[in-house]
C-alpha positions in Angstrom: 0.0 0.0 0.0 1.5 3.4 -1.1 -0.3 6.0 1.0 2.5 8.5 1.5 2.4 12.0 0.2 5.2 13.0 -2.2 6.8 16.2 -0.9 8.2 18.5 -3.6 10.0 21.8 -3.3 7.1 23.4 -5.2 4.6 21.8 -2.9 6.4 23.0 0.2 6.8 26.6 -1.2 3.1 26.7 -2.2 2.1 25.6 1.3 4.3 28.2 2.9 2.9 30.9 0.6 -0.7 29.9 1.5 0.1 29.9 5.2 1.9 33.2 5.1 -1.0 35.0 3.3 -3.8 33.2 5.0 -5.3 32.1 1.7 -6.5 28.7 0.7 -6.4 27.0 -2.6 -10.3 27.3 -2.8 -10.0 31.0 -2.1 -7.4 31.5 -4.9 -9.6 29.6 -7.4 -12.7 31.5 -6.4 -10.9 34.8 -6.6 -9.6 34.1 -10.1 -13.0 33.1 -11.3 -14.8 36.1 -9.8 -12.2 38.7 -10.9 -13.5 38.7 -14.5 -16.9 39.7 -13.3 -15.7 42.0 -10.6 -17.2 45.4 -9.7 -15.5 48.2 -7.8 -17.6 47.3 -4.7 -16.5 43.6 -4.9 -12.8 44.6 -5.3 -13.2 46.9 -2.2 -14.7 43.9 -0.3 -11.8 41.8 -1.3 -9.4 44.5 -0.2 -11.2 44.6 3.2 -10.7 40.8 3.5 -7.0 41.2 2.7 -6.7 43.8 5.5 -8.6 41.6 8.0 -6.4 38.6 7.2 -3.3 40.9 7.3 -2.4 40.0 3.8 0.4 42.3 2.8 1.1 40.7 -0.6 1.7 43.6 -3.0 0.9 41.4 -6.0 -2.8 40.8 -5.3 -4.8 40.9 -8.6 -7.1 43.6 -7.0 -4.3 46.2 -7.5 -3.4 48.0 -10.7 0.0 47.2 -12.1 1.4 50.6 -11.0 0.0 50.1 -7.5 1.6 46.6 -7.3 5.0 48.2 -8.0 4.4 51.0 -5.5 3.1 48.6 -2.8 6.4 46.6 -2.9 8.1 49.7 -1.3 5.3 50.4 1.2 5.4 48.9 4.7 2.2 48.6 6.7 1.8 47.2 10.2 -0.9 44.8 11.4 -2.4 47.6 13.6 -2.6 49.9 10.6 -4.4 47.2 8.6 -6.8 46.6 11.4 -7.5 50.3 11.7 -8.1 50.7 8.0 -10.4 47.7 7.9 -12.4 49.2 10.8 -12.7 52.5 9.0 -13.8 51.0 5.7 -16.5 49.1 7.5 -17.7 52.2 9.4 -18.0 54.1 6.1 -20.4 51.7 4.6 -21.0 50.9 0.9 -20.5 54.3 -0.6 -21.7 55.6 -3.9 -20.2 54.4 -7.2 -19.4 56.7 -10.1 -17.9 55.3 -13.3 -16.6 56.8 -16.5 -15.2 54.4 -19.1 -12.3 52.5 -17.5 -12.2 54.6 -14.3 -14.4 54.4 -11.2 -14.7 56.0 -7.8 -16.4 54.8 -4.6 -17.1 58.0 -2.7 -18.9 58.8 0.6 -20.9 61.6 1.9 -18.6 64.7 2.0 -19.9 65.6 5.5 -18.0 62.5 6.7 -14.5 63.5 5.7 -12.9 60.5 7.4 -14.3 58.3 4.6 -12.0 59.0 1.7 -12.8 58.0 -1.8 -11.3 54.9 -3.5 -10.1 55.0 -7.1 -10.4 52.0 -9.5 -9.1 51.4 -13.0 -10.2 48.6 -15.4 -7.1 46.7 -16.5 -7.2 43.5 -18.5 -10.9 43.4 -18.2 -10.9 43.6 -14.4 -11.6 46.4 -11.9 -8.5 47.1 -9.8 -7.7 49.6 -6.9 -5.5 52.5 -8.0 -3.7 53.3 -4.7 -0.9 55.0 -6.5 -3.1 57.8 -7.9 -4.9 58.0 -4.5 -1.6 58.6 -2.8 -0.7 61.4 -5.3 -4.1 63.2 -5.0 -5.6 62.7 -1.6 -4.2 64.2 1.6 -5.2 64.0 5.2 -5.1 66.5 8.0 -4.3 65.9 11.7 -7.9 64.7 12.3 -7.7 62.2 9.5 -10.0 64.2 7.2 -9.4 63.9 3.6 -9.0 66.6 1.0 -7.5 66.9 -2.5 -4.0 68.2 -3.0 -5.0 69.1 -6.6 -8.1 68.9 -8.8 -5.9 67.9 -11.7 -6.3 64.2 -11.9 -8.3 61.7 -14.0 -10.9 60.9 -11.2 -12.4 64.4 -10.9 -15.3 63.3 -13.0 -16.8 61.6 -9.9 -16.9 64.9 -8.0 -18.5 67.3 -10.5 -21.6 67.7 -8.3 -19.5 68.7 -5.2 -17.8 71.9 -4.3 -14.3 72.1 -3.0 -12.9 74.9 -0.9 -9.5 76.6 -1.4 -7.8 73.8 0.6 -9.4 71.0 -1.4 -12.0 69.9 1.2 -15.3 68.7 -0.3 -18.7 70.2 0.3 -22.1 69.3 -1.1 
């Protein structure tokens, strides 16, 4: 009777990767299947799951290519990830605005602690564009967001809002 399991280097490396990221083979398969029919809201939910499982993998398919490169240089702590997950949940679903291959999930401007999320459609899938967010969104000492400039490709989602001289939104 030959009931032993053949251990290969690839098998050991795969198991280590799955343990390190908290992801199962079933989750990987489900994620790959659902990515083609993703929406910005589903991508944000997947990002929330990554935060909650403390998955710092910069190569997740929910990120744009440029964001993946940038995230390789960005360090985040488990506490920061937990705080961000809590804040995203507190903000709720948000309102989706789309234009061609760009999308924004935005929240009521009265709640300035709920910053918008940018998405781009790459390879037929919606992906988070953190790189552009980092270049255009700033936060004050009370963690309230504002734009550093109105010169970016996601301003279409805010045409119905007013912004003061410091880039803070108003309805």
